[in-house]
C-alpha positions as semicolon CSV with decimal commas, in nm:
position;residue;x (nm);y (nm);z (nm)
1;M;0,000;0,000;0,000
2;A;0,165;0,321;-0,115
3;D;0,128;0,636;0,087
4;T;0,021;0,937;-0,113
5;P;0,271;1,218;-0,064
6;R;0,144;1,538;0,091
7;P;0,165;1,834;-0,141
8;S;0,441;2,068;-0,039
9;A;0,440;2,442;-0,076
10;P;0,481;2,554;-0,434
11;S;0,831;2,652;-0,533
12;G;0,935;2,964;-0,719
13;L;0,932;2,762;-1,041
14;D;0,555;2,709;-1,024
15;D;0,330;2,953;-1,199
16;L;0,099;3,195;-1,020
17;A;-0,215;2,984;-1,069
18;V;-0,056;2,689;-0,888
19;R;0,049;2,907;-0,596
20;E;-0,294;3,072;-0,570
21;R;-0,472;2,735;-0,577
22;W;-0,240;2,598;-0,308
23;L;-0,304;2,901;-0,085
24;R;-0,683;2,874;-0,132
25;Q;-0,677;2,506;-0,037
26;R;-0,458;2,577;0,264
27;R;-0,688;2,856;0,382
28;A;-0,990;2,627;0,341
29;R;-0,824;2,357;0,555
30;D;-0,729;2,609;0,823
31;F;-1,084;2,750;0,829
32;A;-1,238;2,401;0,853
33;A;-1,009;2,309;1,143
34;R;-1,083;2,635;1,323
35;R;-1,457;2,592;1,266
36;S;-1,451;2,233;1,397
37;G;-1,267;2,347;1,708
38;L;-1,519;2,623;1,775
39;I;-1,810;2,384;1,730
40;A;-1,651;2,139;1,975
41;L;-1,596;2,420;2,224
42;W;-1,958;2,538;2,199
43;V;-2,088;2,181;2,243
44;A;-1,870;2,132;2,551
45;I;-1,984;2,463;2,703
46;A;-2,349;2,380;2,633
47;A;-2,308;2,038;2,795
48;V;-2,160;2,192;3,109
49;V;-2,433;2,459;3,129
50;C;-2,705;2,195;3,085
51;W;-2,547;1,978;3,352
52;L;-2,538;2,275;3,591
53;F;-2,908;2,345;3,529
54;V;-2,999;1,982;3,590
55;A;-2,787;1,968;3,906
56;G;-2,932;2,299;4,024
57;F;-3,294;2,193;3,973
58;A;-3,225;1,856;4,135
59;G;-3,082;2,040;4,436
60;L;-3,386;2,267;4,456
61;G;-3,617;1,965;4,443
62;H;-3,475;1,817;4,760
């Protein structure tokens, strides 16, 4: 099973279109990673807040 090589940054020999495409793809990956991290953070915060509400109402019910 052959590993596919990761594309490296374009060299100075590549034309402008190649460099622009590489930068667009890199920006898209960075944005997707950042967005996934923010979604995970929001889900974790929501879970903690919900747990606090449940624990608080359970404590008031006693």
